[in-house]
MIPAFI-325249 format. One record per residue (C-alpha): z, x, y. Coordinates in steps of 0.25 Angstrom, whole numbers, always signed. Last residue first. Example, Ala and Ser with C-alpha at 12.3 -4.5 7.8 and 13.67 -1.06 7.14 Angstrom:
2
+-------+-------+-------+
!    pz !    px !    py !
+-------+-------+-------+
!   +29 !   +55 !    -4 !
!   +31 !   +49 !   -18 !
+-------+-------+-------+
// end
This chain:
365
+-------+-------+-------+
!    pz !    px !    py !
+-------+-------+-------+
!  +517 !  +782 !  +786 !
!  +524 !  +795 !  +790 !
!  +516 !  +808 !  +787 !
!  +513 !  +809 !  +802 !
!  +527 !  +808 !  +805 !
!  +529 !  +821 !  +797 !
!  +519 !  +829 !  +805 !
!  +526 !  +823 !  +817 !
!  +539 !  +829 !  +813 !
!  +534 !  +842 !  +809 !
!  +526 !  +843 !  +822 !
!  +539 !  +840 !  +830 !
!  +547 !  +850 !  +822 !
!  +536 !  +861 !  +825 !
!  +535 !  +857 !  +840 !
!  +550 !  +858 !  +841 !
!  +550 !  +871 !  +834 !
!  +540 !  +877 !  +843 !
!  +548 !  +873 !  +856 !
!  +560 !  +879 !  +849 !
!  +552 !  +892 !  +848 !
!  +547 !  +892 !  +862 !
!  +561 !  +890 !  +868 !
!  +567 !  +901 !  +860 !
!  +581 !  +901 !  +855 !
!  +576 !  +896 !  +841 !
!  +567 !  +907 !  +840 !
!  +578 !  +918 !  +843 !
!  +586 !  +911 !  +832 !
!  +576 !  +910 !  +821 !
!  +572 !  +924 !  +818 !
!  +586 !  +931 !  +819 !
!  +593 !  +918 !  +813 !
!  +606 !  +912 !  +818 !
!  +599 !  +901 !  +825 !
!  +592 !  +898 !  +812 !
!  +579 !  +890 !  +812 !
!  +574 !  +876 !  +815 !
!  +583 !  +869 !  +805 !
!  +576 !  +855 !  +804 !
!  +583 !  +843 !  +799 !
!  +574 !  +832 !  +793 !
!  +574 !  +817 !  +792 !
!  +566 !  +806 !  +786 !
!  +572 !  +793 !  +790 !
!  +586 !  +786 !  +786 !
!  +594 !  +798 !  +792 !
!  +607 !  +801 !  +785 !
!  +603 !  +813 !  +777 !
!  +595 !  +820 !  +788 !
!  +606 !  +819 !  +799 !
!  +617 !  +822 !  +788 !
!  +611 !  +835 !  +783 !
!  +609 !  +834 !  +768 !
!  +597 !  +843 !  +767 !
!  +584 !  +844 !  +759 !
!  +576 !  +856 !  +762 !
!  +563 !  +860 !  +769 !
!  +562 !  +875 !  +769 !
!  +569 !  +887 !  +774 !
!  +556 !  +893 !  +779 !
!  +560 !  +906 !  +785 !
!  +557 !  +909 !  +800 !
!  +546 !  +919 !  +801 !
!  +537 !  +909 !  +809 !
!  +545 !  +898 !  +815 !
!  +534 !  +889 !  +821 !
!  +528 !  +886 !  +808 !
!  +541 !  +884 !  +801 !
!  +544 !  +873 !  +811 !
!  +532 !  +865 !  +806 !
!  +534 !  +866 !  +791 !
!  +549 !  +862 !  +792 !
!  +546 !  +850 !  +801 !
!  +535 !  +845 !  +791 !
!  +544 !  +848 !  +779 !
!  +556 !  +841 !  +785 !
!  +548 !  +828 !  +788 !
!  +542 !  +828 !  +774 !
!  +555 !  +830 !  +767 !
!  +561 !  +819 !  +775 !
!  +549 !  +810 !  +771 !
!  +550 !  +814 !  +756 !
!  +565 !  +810 !  +755 !
!  +578 !  +817 !  +757 !
!  +587 !  +825 !  +766 !
!  +578 !  +834 !  +775 !
!  +580 !  +848 !  +779 !
!  +571 !  +858 !  +787 !
!  +572 !  +873 !  +787 !
!  +568 !  +885 !  +796 !
!  +573 !  +899 !  +794 !
!  +581 !  +911 !  +798 !
!  +593 !  +918 !  +791 !
!  +591 !  +933 !  +795 !
!  +602 !  +932 !  +806 !
!  +613 !  +931 !  +797 !
!  +624 !  +935 !  +807 !
!  +625 !  +921 !  +812 !
!  +632 !  +917 !  +799 !
!  +630 !  +903 !  +793 !
!  +615 !  +904 !  +796 !
!  +610 !  +895 !  +807 !
!  +600 !  +883 !  +808 !
!  +594 !  +876 !  +819 !
!  +593 !  +861 !  +819 !
!  +584 !  +849 !  +822 !
!  +586 !  +835 !  +815 !
!  +574 !  +827 !  +813 !
!  +574 !  +812 !  +810 !
!  +561 !  +805 !  +806 !
!  +555 !  +791 !  +807 !
!  +567 !  +786 !  +815 !
!  +573 !  +772 !  +812 !
!  +581 !  +773 !  +826 !
!  +594 !  +770 !  +820 !
!  +592 !  +780 !  +809 !
!  +588 !  +791 !  +818 !
!  +599 !  +789 !  +828 !
!  +610 !  +787 !  +817 !
!  +606 !  +800 !  +811 !
!  +610 !  +807 !  +824 !
!  +622 !  +798 !  +825 !
!  +627 !  +802 !  +812 !
!  +626 !  +817 !  +814 !
!  +636 !  +818 !  +826 !
!  +631 !  +821 !  +840 !
!  +638 !  +830 !  +851 !
!  +629 !  +831 !  +862 !
!  +620 !  +843 !  +868 !
!  +608 !  +835 !  +872 !
!  +596 !  +826 !  +867 !
!  +603 !  +821 !  +854 !
!  +599 !  +813 !  +842 !
!  +584 !  +813 !  +847 !
!  +575 !  +801 !  +847 !
!  +560 !  +802 !  +846 !
!  +549 !  +792 !  +846 !
!  +536 !  +800 !  +842 !
!  +524 !  +799 !  +851 !
!  +519 !  +813 !  +850 !
!  +526 !  +817 !  +863 !
!  +539 !  +811 !  +858 !
!  +538 !  +820 !  +846 !
!  +536 !  +832 !  +855 !
!  +548 !  +828 !  +864 !
!  +557 !  +826 !  +852 !
!  +554 !  +839 !  +846 !
!  +557 !  +846 !  +860 !
!  +570 !  +839 !  +861 !
!  +573 !  +843 !  +847 !
!  +570 !  +858 !  +849 !
!  +579 !  +859 !  +861 !
!  +590 !  +851 !  +854 !
!  +589 !  +860 !  +842 !
!  +590 !  +873 !  +850 !
!  +602 !  +869 !  +858 !
!  +610 !  +863 !  +846 !
!  +607 !  +875 !  +838 !
!  +613 !  +885 !  +848 !
!  +608 !  +898 !  +852 !
!  +620 !  +908 !  +854 !
!  +611 !  +921 !  +854 !
!  +610 !  +919 !  +839 !
!  +614 !  +906 !  +833 !
!  +623 !  +894 !  +835 !
!  +621 !  +883 !  +825 !
!  +625 !  +869 !  +829 !
!  +630 !  +867 !  +843 !
!  +639 !  +856 !  +840 !
!  +647 !  +854 !  +853 !
!  +635 !  +846 !  +858 !
!  +623 !  +846 !  +849 !
!  +620 !  +847 !  +834 !
!  +606 !  +845 !  +828 !
!  +594 !  +840 !  +837 !
!  +590 !  +827 !  +830 !
!  +576 !  +822 !  +832 !
!  +574 !  +807 !  +828 !
!  +559 !  +803 !  +826 !
!  +553 !  +790 !  +829 !
!  +538 !  +787 !  +824 !
!  +528 !  +777 !  +828 !
!  +527 !  +778 !  +843 !
!  +515 !  +787 !  +843 !
!  +508 !  +788 !  +830 !
!  +509 !  +803 !  +826 !
!  +502 !  +815 !  +831 !
!  +504 !  +829 !  +826 !
!  +508 !  +840 !  +836 !
!  +497 !  +850 !  +839 !
!  +498 !  +847 !  +854 !
!  +512 !  +843 !  +857 !
!  +515 !  +853 !  +868 !
!  +529 !  +852 !  +873 !
!  +531 !  +847 !  +887 !
!  +544 !  +852 !  +892 !
!  +548 !  +843 !  +904 !
!  +553 !  +831 !  +896 !
!  +559 !  +840 !  +886 !
!  +570 !  +845 !  +897 !
!  +578 !  +855 !  +890 !
!  +588 !  +862 !  +899 !
!  +600 !  +854 !  +895 !
!  +596 !  +856 !  +880 !
!  +596 !  +871 !  +882 !
!  +583 !  +877 !  +882 !
!  +584 !  +887 !  +894 !
!  +598 !  +891 !  +890 !
!  +595 !  +893 !  +875 !
!  +599 !  +908 !  +874 !
!  +610 !  +906 !  +884 !
!  +616 !  +895 !  +876 !
!  +620 !  +885 !  +886 !
!  +635 !  +883 !  +890 !
!  +645 !  +873 !  +886 !
!  +644 !  +875 !  +871 !
!  +652 !  +867 !  +862 !
!  +667 !  +866 !  +860 !
!  +678 !  +872 !  +868 !
!  +692 !  +877 !  +869 !
!  +694 !  +889 !  +878 !
!  +708 !  +896 !  +878 !
!  +720 !  +891 !  +885 !
!  +732 !  +900 !  +883 !
!  +736 !  +899 !  +898 !
!  +727 !  +888 !  +904 !
!  +737 !  +879 !  +911 !
!  +730 !  +867 !  +914 !
!  +732 !  +863 !  +929 !
!  +718 !  +859 !  +931 !
!  +710 !  +856 !  +918 !
!  +697 !  +858 !  +924 !
!  +686 !  +849 !  +919 !
!  +672 !  +852 !  +919 !
!  +659 !  +845 !  +914 !
!  +645 !  +848 !  +911 !
!  +633 !  +839 !  +906 !
!  +627 !  +833 !  +919 !
!  +633 !  +844 !  +927 !
!  +647 !  +848 !  +933 !
!  +654 !  +835 !  +929 !
!  +669 !  +837 !  +932 !
!  +681 !  +832 !  +924 !
!  +693 !  +832 !  +934 !
!  +707 !  +835 !  +931 !
!  +716 !  +837 !  +943 !
!  +720 !  +823 !  +944 !
!  +724 !  +823 !  +929 !
!  +735 !  +834 !  +933 !
!  +738 !  +841 !  +920 !
!  +752 !  +845 !  +913 !
!  +752 !  +853 !  +901 !
!  +765 !  +855 !  +893 !
!  +761 !  +845 !  +882 !
!  +749 !  +853 !  +879 !
!  +735 !  +848 !  +882 !
!  +726 !  +838 !  +875 !
!  +711 !  +839 !  +879 !
!  +702 !  +828 !  +873 !
!  +687 !  +827 !  +872 !
!  +683 !  +813 !  +869 !
!  +669 !  +808 !  +864 !
!  +665 !  +794 !  +866 !
!  +655 !  +784 !  +859 !
!  +665 !  +778 !  +850 !
!  +679 !  +780 !  +854 !
!  +689 !  +791 !  +855 !
!  +679 !  +801 !  +849 !
!  +686 !  +814 !  +848 !
!  +687 !  +828 !  +853 !
!  +701 !  +834 !  +854 !
!  +706 !  +846 !  +861 !
!  +720 !  +852 !  +858 !
!  +733 !  +857 !  +865 !
!  +727 !  +863 !  +877 !
!  +737 !  +871 !  +885 !
!  +734 !  +884 !  +878 !
!  +725 !  +881 !  +866 !
!  +719 !  +868 !  +860 !
!  +716 !  +865 !  +845 !
!  +703 !  +857 !  +844 !
!  +703 !  +842 !  +839 !
!  +690 !  +836 !  +833 !
!  +682 !  +823 !  +833 !
!  +668 !  +827 !  +827 !
!  +655 !  +821 !  +832 !
!  +660 !  +815 !  +846 !
!  +654 !  +802 !  +851 !
!  +647 !  +800 !  +864 !
!  +651 !  +799 !  +879 !
!  +662 !  +809 !  +883 !
!  +677 !  +807 !  +885 !
!  +686 !  +817 !  +891 !
!  +700 !  +819 !  +888 !
!  +712 !  +826 !  +895 !
!  +726 !  +826 !  +888 !
!  +740 !  +829 !  +893 !
!  +750 !  +835 !  +884 !
!  +757 !  +828 !  +873 !
!  +772 !  +827 !  +868 !
!  +775 !  +815 !  +876 !
!  +762 !  +811 !  +884 !
!  +755 !  +820 !  +894 !
!  +744 !  +815 !  +903 !
!  +731 !  +809 !  +899 !
!  +718 !  +813 !  +906 !
!  +704 !  +807 !  +905 !
!  +690 !  +811 !  +906 !
!  +677 !  +803 !  +905 !
!  +663 !  +809 !  +904 !
!  +649 !  +803 !  +906 !
!  +638 !  +812 !  +900 !
!  +626 !  +815 !  +909 !
!  +621 !  +826 !  +901 !
!  +628 !  +828 !  +887 !
!  +641 !  +835 !  +889 !
!  +647 !  +849 !  +892 !
!  +661 !  +851 !  +896 !
!  +670 !  +861 !  +902 !
!  +685 !  +861 !  +903 !
!  +692 !  +870 !  +912 !
!  +706 !  +875 !  +908 !
!  +704 !  +890 !  +911 !
!  +703 !  +893 !  +896 !
!  +691 !  +884 !  +895 !
!  +690 !  +870 !  +889 !
!  +676 !  +869 !  +884 !
!  +667 !  +857 !  +880 !
!  +653 !  +855 !  +874 !
!  +643 !  +844 !  +871 !
!  +651 !  +831 !  +874 !
!  +642 !  +819 !  +876 !
!  +645 !  +815 !  +862 !
!  +634 !  +809 !  +854 !
!  +638 !  +795 !  +848 !
!  +631 !  +786 !  +858 !
!  +617 !  +788 !  +854 !
!  +604 !  +785 !  +862 !
!  +600 !  +800 !  +865 !
!  +589 !  +800 !  +875 !
!  +577 !  +808 !  +873 !
!  +569 !  +814 !  +884 !
!  +581 !  +821 !  +890 !
!  +583 !  +824 !  +905 !
!  +594 !  +833 !  +909 !
!  +602 !  +827 !  +920 !
!  +600 !  +832 !  +934 !
!  +613 !  +838 !  +939 !
!  +625 !  +830 !  +942 !
!  +634 !  +834 !  +954 !
!  +648 !  +835 !  +949 !
!  +655 !  +824 !  +941 !
!  +669 !  +821 !  +944 !
!  +678 !  +815 !  +934 !
!  +693 !  +811 !  +937 !
!  +701 !  +811 !  +925 !
!  +704 !  +798 !  +918 !
!  +719 !  +794 !  +917 !
!  +727 !  +793 !  +904 !
!  +742 !  +791 !  +906 !
!  +743 !  +776 !  +903 !
!  +734 !  +778 !  +891 !
!  +725 !  +767 !  +886 !
!  +712 !  +775 !  +890 !
+-------+-------+-------+
// end
């Protein structure tokens, strides 16, 4: 570390549970493995990471005018470096990128604080959970400091990303159009991820959970029809917008589809519902968006048609192939939200989106 007073914390990993199996690996280094963290008022730090992430923890003793620091390094890069104001014995919390491919979470304590590094142990409690007890830290005045969700949303507990196993769920592909096997490549982009939960709606449903579930199913359906598929993320990781675009552009995909759920600006406007799909420019982008919109409306009876429209979203503006961004409904809407929370409806949405993509690919010469 280049600091004489720096020393690495002892790291112990508990018995590891079987890792969740994903069909599609994520070949990108810039997605941070840090999904959520919380320093509780009792001085215990809890972390949620991508499955199987390897963490490194460090301690630095007090310096003149500065208190001790503890920092943890995670694989992958952070989207947005930031500093959070601390409270009680915690001066501040910083999240940054010390070097390419690394996310760093730093806790800096007040100058009056003394910690014994030999008592600090970062413990892995499952493939995606970690715990560090700041033994000896005075907790007077300490209030919880946190980002992201450490726990599952109760309304989506059975379908959270950690419980989704597409390899065991065989979706019916009868009725889906056929295209030449191996000819096309599609990139599916589940919006948001990690600390960025996206919209949060009725009953606490989170956009990131919904769209990841739908996206994994869309990918499975397309693969079954012989389409080569890459996902920008397959778990709850922090992923910036440029890397999502870079995946599609690097692979030379035939189409890029970003999957989202909408929200009204105020959760009290429950009468706002509807399906809409965006494209940036070009006839092919319009055709891709139109095909998807038509199919999603068929499985969303009563949900208003908010039309196919041009949009300037980064992920569809910077891709070099036809691209569309689908808003699958409003998590804040009285009609859309209960549907989005339903396993059966998300399955129908996945089939509809896959059918729209395949219909578009049939038009490609």
